N, C-alpha and C positions, 0 to 999 in steps of 0.2 A: 504494500499500500504505499509506504515513502517514496518507493522508487517512482511511483504513478505520479505522486504529487510533485516528485520534481521535475519529470517530462513536464506535467501541467504547465507549472511554474514557467519553466524556460519556453513553453510553445507560448505561455500569455506575455511573456517580455518580449518575444520576438515580435507577436503580431503588434504590441504598442510599440515596437520602435518603426515597425512598416507604417504602421499609421501614422505615426510622427513623421518620417521621414514624407510623406506623400501630402501632409497638411501644411508643410513649409511652403510659403509664397516664394516665386523666383525672385531675383535680385535683380534691380531696376538696372536700366541700360545707364553706361555713364554719359557724358556727352563725348567722349572720347571715342567709343562704341558707334553712337550714333552717327559720327561722323563718317567711318569708316562704312557703316550702313548704308547713309547717302552717296559717298564715292563709289560703293559698289552698284547700287541703283543705277546712277549716273551712267556708267561705265557699261551696263548691261544694255540700258537704253541707247546708247549710242553705237556701240560694238557687238552686243548678243553677248557678251562674256565678259568676265572681269577678271584678269590673271593677278597674283600677284605684283606682280614688276609694273603692271598698268595702275594698280593701285597705290605702291610704292612712288612711280612716279609723279600720279595727280597728286598725292598727297605731299612731296616732298620729303620723302621719309624713307629709311633703310631699307631694304627688302625684309630682313630679319623680325623686323618690328611688324611689319604687316602679317610675315608667319607667324609672328607668337600672339598677336590678336587672333587670327582665325584659328 
């Protein structure tokens, strides 16, 4: 009986953990994230696609910065 209670307790803890994870709100976008999204949208409208190189040239940042943000 004790073993069954331990399993039940672990199951309850796990379910509570899952419930908490799903109830957390998504983080809001930062201004920088919004800038990247706007640039990507503009490039897609103009060219049909947006590569990290295109984004870095458009925003005047280094390609690794774009890769990190993506």
